MARLOZA-784721 format. One record per residue (C-alpha): residue in one letter; chain; x, y, z. Coordinates in steps of 0.25 Angstrom, whole numbers, padded with zeros to 4 digits. Layout:
residues N
+------+-----+-------+-------+-------+
! type ! mol !    px !    py !    pz !
+------+-----+-------+-------+-------+
!    a !   A !     X !     Y !     Z !
...
+------+-----+-------+-------+-------+
***
This chain:
residues 290
+------+-----+-------+-------+-------+
! type ! mol !    px !    py !    pz !
+------+-----+-------+-------+-------+
!    m !   A ! -0105 !  0038 !  0058 !
!    k !   A ! -0090 !  0041 !  0060 !
!    k !   A ! -0087 !  0033 !  0048 !
!    l !   A ! -0098 !  0041 !  0040 !
!    i !   A ! -0093 !  0054 !  0044 !
!    l !   A ! -0079 !  0051 !  0041 !
!    f !   A ! -0083 !  0045 !  0027 !
!    f !   A ! -0089 !  0059 !  0024 !
!    a !   A ! -0077 !  0066 !  0029 !
!    l !   A ! -0068 !  0058 !  0021 !
!    l !   A ! -0076 !  0061 !  0008 !
!    l !   A ! -0074 !  0075 !  0011 !
!    a !   A ! -0059 !  0073 !  0013 !
!    g !   A ! -0059 !  0067 ! -0001 !
!    m !   A ! -0061 !  0052 !  0000 !
!    s !   A ! -0068 !  0045 ! -0012 !
!    d !   A ! -0083 !  0045 ! -0011 !
!    a !   A ! -0083 !  0030 ! -0010 !
!    a !   A ! -0073 !  0029 !  0002 !
!    a !   A ! -0080 !  0025 !  0015 !
!    l !   A ! -0070 !  0023 !  0026 !
!    t !   A ! -0067 !  0011 !  0036 !
!    y !   A ! -0058 !  0015 !  0048 !
!    q !   A ! -0057 !  0015 !  0063 !
!    k !   A ! -0055 !  0027 !  0072 !
!    e !   A ! -0041 !  0021 !  0076 !
!    d !   A ! -0037 !  0022 !  0061 !
!    s !   A ! -0041 !  0036 !  0060 !
!    l !   A ! -0034 !  0040 !  0072 !
!    a !   A ! -0021 !  0032 !  0068 !
!    v !   A ! -0021 !  0039 !  0054 !
!    v !   A ! -0022 !  0053 !  0060 !
!    r !   A ! -0011 !  0049 !  0070 !
!    l !   A ! -0002 !  0044 !  0060 !
!    l !   A ! -0005 !  0056 !  0051 !
!    q !   A ! -0001 !  0066 !  0062 !
!    k !   A !  0012 !  0058 !  0064 !
!    g !   A !  0015 !  0059 !  0050 !
!    q !   A !  0013 !  0074 !  0050 !
!    r !   A !  0024 !  0075 !  0060 !
!    q !   A !  0034 !  0068 !  0052 !
!    p !   A !  0046 !  0076 !  0047 !
!    a !   A !  0047 !  0080 !  0033 !
!    g !   A !  0054 !  0069 !  0025 !
!    e !   A !  0048 !  0058 !  0034 !
!    n !   A !  0045 !  0045 !  0026 !
!    l !   A !  0030 !  0045 !  0029 !
!    v !   A !  0028 !  0031 !  0023 !
!    l !   A !  0037 !  0024 !  0032 !
!    f !   A !  0033 !  0033 !  0044 !
!    f !   A !  0018 !  0029 !  0043 !
!    a !   A !  0022 !  0014 !  0039 !
!    q !   A !  0030 !  0014 !  0052 !
!    e !   A !  0019 !  0020 !  0060 !
!    l !   A !  0010 !  0008 !  0056 !
!    l !   A !  0020 ! -0003 !  0061 !
!    g !   A !  0014 ! -0013 !  0070 !
!    k !   A !  0000 ! -0011 !  0064 !
!    p !   A ! -0007 ! -0025 !  0063 !
!    y !   A ! -0007 ! -0032 !  0049 !
!    v !   A ! -0021 ! -0035 !  0045 !
!    g !   A ! -0026 ! -0038 !  0031 !
!    k !   A ! -0038 ! -0034 !  0024 !
!    t !   A ! -0041 ! -0022 !  0032 !
!    l !   A ! -0047 ! -0015 !  0020 !
!    e !   A ! -0057 ! -0026 !  0018 !
!    v !   A ! -0067 ! -0022 !  0029 !
!    n !   A ! -0079 ! -0017 !  0022 !
!    p !   A ! -0089 ! -0023 !  0012 !
!    r !   A ! -0086 ! -0011 !  0003 !
!    e !   A ! -0073 ! -0004 !  0001 !
!    e !   A ! -0070 !  0008 !  0011 !
!    l !   A ! -0057 !  0015 !  0014 !
!    a !   A ! -0052 !  0007 !  0026 !
!    v !   A ! -0042 !  0014 !  0035 !
!    n !   A ! -0035 !  0004 !  0045 !
!    l !   A ! -0022 !  0008 !  0052 !
!    r !   A ! -0024 ! -0003 !  0063 !
!    e !   A ! -0022 ! -0014 !  0053 !
!    l !   A ! -0014 ! -0014 !  0041 !
!    d !   A ! -0010 ! -0023 !  0029 !
!    c !   A !  0001 ! -0021 !  0019 !
!    t !   A ! -0007 ! -0012 !  0010 !
!    t !   A ! -0015 ! -0004 !  0020 !
!    l !   A ! -0002 ! -0001 !  0027 !
!    v !   A !  0004 !  0005 !  0014 !
!    e !   A ! -0009 !  0012 !  0011 !
!    n !   A ! -0011 !  0018 !  0025 !
!    v !   A !  0004 !  0023 !  0025 !
!    l !   A !  0002 !  0030 !  0012 !
!    a !   A ! -0011 !  0037 !  0016 !
!    l !   A ! -0004 !  0042 !  0029 !
!    v !   A !  0008 !  0047 !  0020 !
!    l !   A ! -0002 !  0054 !  0010 !
!    t !   A ! -0010 !  0060 !  0021 !
!    t !   A !  0002 !  0065 !  0029 !
!    r !   A !  0008 !  0072 !  0017 !
!    q !   A ! -0005 !  0079 !  0016 !
!    r !   A ! -0003 !  0084 !  0030 !
!    s !   A ! -0015 !  0078 !  0035 !
!    s !   A ! -0018 !  0070 !  0047 !
!    r !   A ! -0033 !  0068 !  0044 !
!    f !   A ! -0039 !  0054 !  0043 !
!    s !   A ! -0048 !  0058 !  0031 !
!    d !   A ! -0036 !  0062 !  0023 !
!    f !   A ! -0029 !  0049 !  0026 !
!    c !   A ! -0041 !  0041 !  0022 !
!    r !   A ! -0042 !  0049 !  0009 !
!    n !   A ! -0027 !  0045 !  0006 !
!    l !   A ! -0029 !  0031 !  0010 !
!    e !   A ! -0040 !  0030 !  0000 !
!    r !   A ! -0031 !  0036 ! -0011 !
!    v !   A ! -0020 !  0026 ! -0008 !
!    r !   A ! -0029 !  0013 ! -0007 !
!    y !   A ! -0039 !  0015 ! -0019 !
!    r !   A ! -0037 !  0017 ! -0034 !
!    d !   A ! -0034 !  0031 ! -0038 !
!    g !   A ! -0037 !  0035 ! -0023 !
!    r !   A ! -0052 !  0032 ! -0023 !
!    l !   A ! -0060 !  0022 ! -0016 !
!    d !   A ! -0071 !  0016 ! -0025 !
!    g !   A ! -0074 !  0002 ! -0020 !
!    y !   A ! -0066 ! -0010 ! -0017 !
!    a !   A ! -0059 ! -0011 ! -0031 !
!    s !   A ! -0054 !  0003 ! -0030 !
!    r !   A ! -0044 ! -0001 ! -0019 !
!    n !   A ! -0030 ! -0003 ! -0024 !
!    h !   A ! -0030 ! -0018 ! -0021 !
!    y !   A ! -0017 ! -0022 ! -0029 !
!    f !   A ! -0005 ! -0014 ! -0025 !
!    s !   A ! -0002 ! -0011 ! -0040 !
!    e !   A ! -0015 ! -0003 ! -0040 !
!    w !   A ! -0011 !  0004 ! -0027 !
!    i !   A !  0002 !  0008 ! -0033 !
!    a !   A ! -0005 !  0014 ! -0046 !
!    s !   A ! -0016 !  0021 ! -0038 !
!    n !   A ! -0006 !  0028 ! -0028 !
!    s !   A !  0004 !  0031 ! -0039 !
!    k !   A ! -0007 !  0038 ! -0047 !
!    q !   A ! -0011 !  0046 ! -0035 !
!    g !   A !  0004 !  0050 ! -0033 !
!    f !   A !  0005 !  0043 ! -0019 !
!    v !   A !  0016 !  0033 ! -0023 !
!    s !   A !  0025 !  0029 ! -0034 !
!    e !   A !  0031 !  0015 ! -0038 !
!    v !   A !  0046 !  0015 ! -0037 !
!    k !   A !  0053 !  0009 ! -0050 !
!    g !   A !  0067 !  0007 ! -0053 !
!    k !   A !  0075 !  0015 ! -0063 !
!    t !   A !  0075 !  0010 ! -0077 !
!    g !   A !  0089 !  0005 ! -0082 !
!    d !   A !  0095 !  0003 ! -0068 !
!    s !   A !  0108 ! -0004 ! -0070 !
!    r !   A !  0104 ! -0014 ! -0059 !
!    g !   A !  0092 ! -0018 ! -0067 !
!    e !   A !  0080 ! -0012 ! -0074 !
!    q !   A !  0073 ! -0003 ! -0064 !
!    y !   A !  0081 ! -0009 ! -0052 !
!    p !   A !  0077 ! -0013 ! -0042 !
!    f !   A !  0063 ! -0015 ! -0048 !
!    v !   A !  0068 ! -0026 ! -0057 !
!    e !   A !  0056 ! -0035 ! -0057 !
!    a !   A !  0043 ! -0033 ! -0064 !
!    q !   A !  0029 ! -0038 ! -0060 !
!    r !   A !  0017 ! -0038 ! -0070 !
!    l !   A !  0005 ! -0035 ! -0063 !
!    n !   A ! -0006 ! -0045 ! -0063 !
!    c !   A ! -0016 ! -0042 ! -0051 !
!    t !   A ! -0027 ! -0051 ! -0052 !
!    y !   A ! -0028 ! -0057 ! -0038 !
!    m !   A ! -0041 ! -0049 ! -0033 !
!    s !   A ! -0049 ! -0053 ! -0046 !
!    q !   A ! -0045 ! -0067 ! -0045 !
!    h !   A ! -0048 ! -0069 ! -0030 !
!    p !   A ! -0060 ! -0059 ! -0027 !
!    g !   A ! -0065 ! -0069 ! -0016 !
!    r !   A ! -0053 ! -0064 ! -0008 !
!    y !   A ! -0058 ! -0050 ! -0007 !
!    p !   A ! -0071 ! -0048 !  0001 !
!    m !   A ! -0075 ! -0035 ! -0007 !
!    l !   A ! -0072 ! -0041 ! -0021 !
!    k !   A ! -0077 ! -0056 ! -0020 !
!    d !   A ! -0092 ! -0052 ! -0022 !
!    d !   A ! -0091 ! -0039 ! -0030 !
!    a !   A ! -0090 ! -0041 ! -0045 !
!    e !   A ! -0088 ! -0026 ! -0048 !
!    a !   A ! -0077 ! -0025 ! -0038 !
!    l !   A ! -0070 ! -0037 ! -0044 !
!    r !   A ! -0072 ! -0031 ! -0058 !
!    l !   A ! -0065 ! -0018 ! -0053 !
!    i !   A ! -0054 ! -0026 ! -0047 !
!    k !   A ! -0051 ! -0033 ! -0060 !
!    e !   A ! -0051 ! -0020 ! -0067 !
!    n !   A ! -0040 ! -0015 ! -0056 !
!    e !   A ! -0032 ! -0027 ! -0059 !
!    r !   A ! -0032 ! -0025 ! -0074 !
!    r !   A ! -0028 ! -0011 ! -0072 !
!    v !   A ! -0015 ! -0016 ! -0064 !
!    n !   A ! -0012 ! -0028 ! -0072 !
!    g !   A ! -0001 ! -0029 ! -0082 !
!    r !   A !  0007 ! -0018 ! -0077 !
!    t !   A !  0022 ! -0022 ! -0074 !
!    v !   A !  0028 ! -0017 ! -0061 !
!    r !   A !  0042 ! -0018 ! -0056 !
!    y !   A !  0047 ! -0022 ! -0042 !
!    i !   A !  0060 ! -0025 ! -0034 !
!    p !   A !  0061 ! -0040 ! -0033 !
!    r !   A !  0063 ! -0047 ! -0020 !
!    r !   A !  0078 ! -0051 ! -0024 !
!    l !   A !  0082 ! -0036 ! -0023 !
!    l !   A !  0075 ! -0032 ! -0010 !
!    g !   A !  0088 ! -0035 ! -0002 !
!    k !   A !  0096 ! -0024 ! -0008 !
!    s !   A !  0101 ! -0012 ! -0001 !
!    r !   A !  0094 !  0001 !  0000 !
!    r !   A !  0104 !  0007 ! -0010 !
!    e !   A !  0100 ! -0004 ! -0020 !
!    l !   A !  0085 ! -0003 ! -0018 !
!    g !   A !  0085 !  0012 ! -0017 !
!    a !   A !  0072 !  0011 ! -0025 !
!    v !   A !  0065 !  0007 ! -0012 !
!    q !   A !  0064 !  0018 ! -0001 !
!    d !   A !  0059 !  0018 !  0013 !
!    g !   A !  0043 !  0019 !  0014 !
!    d !   A !  0041 !  0014 ! -0001 !
!    i !   A !  0029 !  0005 ! -0002 !
!    l !   A !  0034 ! -0009 ! -0006 !
!    a !   A !  0024 ! -0018 ! -0014 !
!    i !   A !  0028 ! -0033 ! -0014 !
!    v !   A !  0026 ! -0039 ! -0027 !
!    t !   A !  0021 ! -0053 ! -0027 !
!    k !   A !  0020 ! -0065 ! -0037 !
!    k !   A !  0006 ! -0069 ! -0031 !
!    e !   A ! -0003 ! -0071 ! -0043 !
!    g !   A ! -0012 ! -0059 ! -0045 !
!    l !   A ! -0005 ! -0049 ! -0036 !
!    d !   A !  0005 ! -0038 ! -0037 !
!    v !   A !  0009 ! -0035 ! -0023 !
!    s !   A !  0008 ! -0044 ! -0011 !
!    h !   A !  0013 ! -0034 !  0001 !
!    l !   A !  0016 ! -0020 !  0004 !
!    g !   A !  0025 ! -0012 !  0013 !
!    f !   A !  0035 ! -0001 !  0015 !
!    a !   A !  0050 ! -0001 !  0012 !
!    v !   A !  0059 !  0001 !  0024 !
!    w !   A !  0074 !  0001 !  0022 !
!    g !   A !  0079 ! -0006 !  0035 !
!    t !   A !  0091 ! -0003 !  0043 !
!    d !   A !  0097 ! -0016 !  0037 !
!    g !   A !  0097 ! -0008 !  0024 !
!    k !   A !  0086 ! -0018 !  0018 !
!    l !   A !  0072 ! -0016 !  0013 !
!    h !   A !  0061 ! -0019 !  0023 !
!    l !   A !  0046 ! -0019 !  0022 !
!    l !   A !  0037 ! -0011 !  0032 !
!    n !   A !  0023 ! -0018 !  0030 !
!    a !   A !  0010 ! -0023 !  0036 !
!    s !   A !  0015 ! -0038 !  0038 !
!    q !   A !  0005 ! -0050 !  0038 !
!    i !   A !  0017 ! -0058 !  0044 !
!    h !   A !  0020 ! -0048 !  0055 !
!    k !   A !  0005 ! -0045 !  0057 !
!    k !   A !  0008 ! -0030 !  0057 !
!    v !   A !  0015 ! -0018 !  0050 !
!    v !   A !  0030 ! -0021 !  0051 !
!    l !   A !  0043 ! -0017 !  0046 !
!    e !   A !  0048 ! -0030 !  0041 !
!    p !   A !  0061 ! -0034 !  0049 !
!    m !   A !  0066 ! -0042 !  0037 !
!    t !   A !  0070 ! -0036 !  0024 !
!    l !   A !  0061 ! -0035 !  0013 !
!    e !   A !  0069 ! -0045 !  0005 !
!    d !   A !  0068 ! -0055 !  0016 !
!    y !   A !  0053 ! -0052 !  0018 !
!    m !   A !  0050 ! -0055 !  0003 !
!    k !   A !  0059 ! -0068 !  0004 !
!    k !   A !  0048 ! -0073 !  0013 !
!    h !   A !  0037 ! -0070 !  0003 !
!    p !   A !  0040 ! -0078 ! -0010 !
!    t !   A !  0029 ! -0072 ! -0018 !
!    q !   A !  0034 ! -0058 ! -0016 !
!    l !   A !  0043 ! -0053 ! -0028 !
!    g !   A !  0048 ! -0039 ! -0024 !
!    i !   A !  0043 ! -0025 ! -0022 !
!    r !   A !  0037 ! -0013 ! -0029 !
!    v !   A !  0040 !  0000 ! -0022 !
!    i !   A !  0030 !  0011 ! -0021 !
!    r !   A !  0034 !  0025 ! -0015 !
!    v !   A !  0025 !  0035 ! -0008 !
!    k !   A !  0027 !  0048 ! -0015 !
+------+-----+-------+-------+-------+
***
């Protein structure tokens, strides 16, 4: 009954008609508590880093969105992966800027962030590839992708001197790895449409070899920027996400939900050293919360 009552309350609050909700009481209490803390932050506070740091130590758990036979808006702040960390932080920031501490407002913002054009309409409406996520959230005015200046004397669009031509095909080529996709021909057809919508575009990124530069040289990256790690794995665009933190050592670090550390951490090693340990990682795209 509690779930049903909240479902109708969320519809009244503006969630899409298709958006059923999965959560635990602990999640709703945590959201309200975080939003209340966010409201108390001084003007000019970096809310992205504030909320990301509030989630430090939360356990890393993969596939927390794959918990229902049909797509529902899953809210889980108890367990995070790299994508849900980013999504929850952005939803917390948006709700705080609306001067709200209501769980229903957070849920509506999380729906906007997670689904194409902000509306949950089945499994295929989720932004599965991060390039889809960037396009949808840019269109809604929540984020913008940072790009270098044309004609920079240090190189074309420095430090975004490398380019990736998108070829997102992993999901359609491996439907058996996705429980809600493997036996649903219509969902698979829609996923293929989503892939075609993304593919063929060229995006620019900062290559791994430049990530050891100083903050002055990598001024295009600011504290709290979302860092999307570009991969050379076939069929994928991005393999990992996190937030940029300039360390006391003057180097760039990654705050992320780490499968290695099994929790949300600020990586003690520099981002350059971190990526050297992952040979399929090519560099970073930089996305800024507006």
